[in-house]
N, C-alpha and C positions, 0 to 999 in steps of 0.2 A: 809707790805711795806708802806713807806711814800708816800702820795699823793703829787705830785709836780705840780707847776704852770709852764706850758711850752708854750713858744712862738715859732712857726714855721714860718720862713720867706720863702714864696714861696708856691703857690697853684697849682703847677703842679702835675703829678701823684706821684712823690716821696714825696712831702710835704703832700699830702692828704693820701697816704698810711701810712706815719709816724704818722699822726694824728689818723688814724684808729686804729693802734696797740697800741699807747699810751693811747687812750681813753679806749680801752678794758682793759688796765691795771689799770684803775681807776684814771688816771691823769687828771688835768684840762688843756685843750688844747685850744690855740688860734692860728688861721692861719691868717697871714697878707700877703696881696698881693696887688700890685699896679694896678692890672687889675680887671676884672669882672669874671674871671675864665670861659671865653667863647672862648678863642683863645690861640695860642702859640703852642710850640712843642708837648705838650701832646694831642693836638686836631688834628694835621695834620700829624702824623706819620703813619707808615705802620701797626701798631697794632700787630706786631709779638711778640710771645713768642719764644725765639730763643736759645734753647740748642745747635743748630747747629753752632752758631756763636762763635766758640772757639778761633779764632785768633783775637788778639787785633788790633785796627786800626793802631797802630805803629808796623809795620812788615816790614822786609827787602824789599819786592817787591814794597812797596808803594813809596819808594824814586825814583826809576828809572821811574815808571809810573808817579809819581807826577811831575817830571821835564818836562815830555812830555805834561802833562795836565794843569799844574798850571796856565798858562797865557792865556789859550784858554777858552773863556767865555761859550762855550757850552759843555765843557768836564765834566766828572763825578766829578772831583776834581779841584776846581778853587780857586786861591788866588788872590784877587784884589791887584795889586801892590800898595804899600804905605809904607811910612816910619813910623813905629809904634814900639816903644821900646818893648811893651808887646808882640806883634806878633813875633818880631825877637827873643826874649828870649824863647818864646814858641816853635818856629821853631827849635832852637838849641837843646832844650830838646827833642823835637819830633825825630829829626834825631839821637840823641844819644840813643834813646830808640828802634830804628828800627834795632834790632839785633836778630839773631836766639836764643840767650840765653834768651832774654827778652820774646820772644814768648813762649819758652818751660816752663819758670817759671810762665807764666801767664795762660796757657791753663787750668790747673786743677781748679784754682780759678774761672775763667770765667764760666766754665761748672757747677761747684758746685752752684754758685749763680744763674745761669739761671735755673737750675733744681729746686732749692729751690723756686724761684719766680713762676715758672709754677705750682708747687704744691700749693702755697698759692693762686694764681689766681683761681685754681680749687676748693679749699676749700671755697673761697669767693662765688663762683658761686652756691655752695650748700646751702649757708645761706639764710633763708627766706627773709631777708631784701634786698637781691641783686637780680637784674634781668637784666642781660646784655648778650650780644652776645659773645660767646667764643666757637670755634670749634677746634678740634684736627684732622687736615687733613694732617699734615706734610707740607713740603716746598720743592718746586722744584728749584734746581739750574740749570737753563737752559742755554745752550751754543750753539753757532753757529760754533766756531772755535776750532781747535785742541789745541791751546795755552790755551784757557780758560778751556777746558776739562782737560788738563794736570795740570793746577794750582789747580783746584777744586779737582782733584784726590788726590793730596798731602794732602789737608785738610781732605778729606774723610778717608784716611788711618789713620790719627791721631785720627779722631773722632770715628772710629770703634774700635781702640785700647782702647778708653775710655768707650766703651760700647754702643755707639749709633748705631742704625740700619739705614743703608744707602743702597739703591739699585741704580745701574746705569741703566737708562732706555733709550731705543731707541725712535725715534719719534712715532712709532706705539704704543708702550706701554704707552707713555704719552697720546696719543689720546684716548686710552682705558680708562684711568683714568679720562679724561676730554673731552668727545666726542663732546660737543657743542662749544668748543673753540680750533680748530686746531692751532698748533703752527708751525712756520717756524724755526725749530731748528735742530741741528745735534743730540741732546740728552739732558739728564738732570740727575742730581743726586737727588734722592728723600730722604730727611731726614724725617723719620717717626716721630721723636721726637717733631717736632715743632707744634705750634698752632697759631691761629690768632683771633683777636677781632675787634670790632668797637670802636675806642677810645672815640668818642663823647658820645656814649651810656654809656660806663663805667664811664666816668668823671661825667656826669649828675647824674648817679646812686649813686656814692660814695659821692658826695656832699650832696645829699639828706639824705643818711645814716648818715653822720657825723652831719648834722644839727639836725636830729631826736635824735641823741645820746647826744646832748648837746655841741658839739664842737662850739666854738665861731669863727665867721669870721669877719675880718676887711678888707674890700675890697676897691679898688680905693684909697689906702693910701700907699704912698711911704715911706720907712724907711729913715729918715733924719739923725739920729745919735744914738749912743749908750752911755749909762752911765756905766762906769766900776770902780771897786775898787779893786786894787791889781790884782790878777789873776781871778777875777770874773766879769762877765757881770751882772749888776744890773737891767738894763732896756733897752727897745727898744723904741726909739722916732719916732713918725710920725708927720706930720704937725698938727695933731689934738690932740694927746695924748701921754703920756708916759706909757708903759706897763711894770710893774714890773714882774720879772720872777725868777724861780729857775733854769731853764734850757733853753738854746736857741739852736734851730736847724736851720741851714742855708741850705735851699734846693731851692735856687733861681736860679738854672740852669746857663745859660750863664751870668747872672748878678752877680754871686757869687764873682768873682774876685774883682770887684770894691767895692762891699759891704764889703768884708773882709779887704780891704786896710784901711778903717776907724777904724778897730780894730787892725791895725798894723800887719796884717797877709798877707803874700804874697803867693798867690795860683795861679798857672799858668793855666788859662782857656781861650780858644778862642771860640767865637760863630761860630758854623758850621751850616750855613743856608741850610735847606732842603726844597724842594718844593713838593706839591701834587696837582694832578688833580683828581677830582671826576667825574666819568662817570655814569650817571643815566640810560642810555638805557641798555637793556640786552646785556651782552657780552658772556654769556655761561661759563665764568671763574668761576670755583668752587674750585680750589686749588691755594693757594698762590705761587708765583714764584718770584725768583730774576733773572733778565735777566743779565747774568754775564758780558758781554762785556760793555754795557752802564751803568751798576750798577743801574738798575731801579727795584724797588720793586712793585709787583702787588698783591693786596689783594681784594678778594671778601668780601665786608662788608655787613652790614645789609641794604639792599635797594639800593646799588650802588657798583661800582668797583673803587678802588683807585689805581692810578699810581703815584708813588712818587720816589724821589731820589735826587741825586747830593749832593755834599759837597762843600759849598762856604764859604770861609773865607774872609769876607768883613766888619768885625766889627759888632757892634750891630745896626742893622737897619732892617726894614721889606720891603725894596725896592724889587719889583718883577723884576727879570732879564728875559725878555721875551725870550732871546736866550736859557736859561736853561729850561724854560717851553716847548719851541718848541722841544728841544732835548728829553725830556721825551715823548712827544706826538709822535715823530718820532719813538722812540724805541717801543712804544706800537703797532703801525701799522706794524713795521718791524717784530716783533715776533708773533703778532696775526693778520694775514692778514684780518680777518673778522671784525676787530675793527678799528674804526676811531674816533678820538677825535675832536669834533666840535670846531669852533673858540670861541663860547660862553663858552664852558667848559674850554678852555685855559684862557679866560679872567677872569674866576672865580677862577683861581689857587691861592693857598695861600702858605705861607711859615712859617717855625718855626725855632727857633734858638736852636741848640743842644749844650750842654756844653762839649767841647772837652778838655780832659786832655792830657798832652803831651805823655803819654804812653798808652792811650786807656783804662785805668782802672779807675773806679770811685774813688772818695774820700769819704770814709765812716769811721768816727772815730773822736776822740778828738785831736785837736792840743794842743801842750804843753803850749801855752801861757795862756789858760783859763781853769779853772777846771769845768766849766758848759756849755761849748760850744761843739756841735757835728756838723760836716759837713756831708752833704749828697748831693753831687753834682758831676759834672764831668763825667757823665755816657756815654758821646760820643753818639754813635748810638744805645745804648742799654737801654736808659732811660725807655722806655715803658715796655720793657721786665723785667727790674730789679726793677720797682717801689715797688711791694709788698715786695720783699726780703729786699730791702734797708730799708723800713719802719719797718719791723720786727726787723732787726739788730739794728737800732737806738733805737727802743723801749727797746730792751734787754739791750743795753748799759746804757740807762738812768734809767732803773728799776733795775740795778745791777744784771742782770741775765747772765748766760753763753750764749754766742752768738750761734746761730744755726749752724754757720760754722766759721772757722778761718777768721779773717779780716785783718791780717797783710799786705796782698798784697794791701789793699785799704787804707793804712795809709796816711793821708794828708801830712806827713813829710817823705815819702819814697824817696829814691834816684832813679834817672832815669838812665837807660842805664847800670845797673849793675845786 
């Protein structure tokens, strides 16, 4: 196989996992990022590996809920009212995708890539150069109301048909699984398939692994331009240098749309802001949970418990909306009566921007405009879970190997709503 000179724009989990697999194939890899690789969506997420998440974000029920939620600043799903052409176009494509047909066509692809990614995470964990937190304790989908129970029951039926193991538990059974953190719930569905990790630990670990393996990092450098010739990208320019390349990978998350515009490619992505609160005092929480009504994710991480959630479409910014942080804190105490989040912990809340595609599926593949460009973005709320699988698939594309799974569903030029 011919060794290629590859530039990856984006140092989140997708970009770093892509660098890992390309480096293993013997390619010369450079990662470019405008930050220091110490913050962002890859550091503030729930750390889930989610075979349970078989339903894409673009699903029929989200429209009716969305209209109830979208202008309420403390709701699980909030759109900041503004006149923005890209947001309006994304919204129209999103609505077009919210069909039962789209959901049914997407389920198998979502499950397959999640299972592949979980397998790859577990394989990494066994490698001597890796040392990160990863536990397979499943995931509780906890509910208070019969409506939430009914909605999750419909998902559980489909997941069981695909081979996942799911148990419906009453409050006492949940307490037996997690005796030190009693929950104020009517019940929960327990997805045995899921796992969880501590994102900061993994990110620090893989950065060290890549540096030791000879991957080049150009940090705190924003991409300013591209040089192209015909259907080939020849180089990537930053304020300091021009990087010649054989292959270019764009894995820049929520910034991908604006970056691709300078290459004449229109890709519809909106930044979906999510928040997290870290709680350092003991909570007794040992099993990850999603609190279904407020859409809050709870993860027992290495040395702390993380409460996170909300989806906020307010453009690319890192402004902390205190109402949304307060809603997460309230959900924590509502569902875990023995847990209270301090004002200091709320003040320390952070946010990250998730790249939302209009149909909830990632963009993985080559756009037709260039013969040496691969996109790896648009993972919506599954970026952490799908990082290794995306990296592996991109590496296979660039190395001219058969991909580990079909990727037609993730084509950057797919049609929406069909």
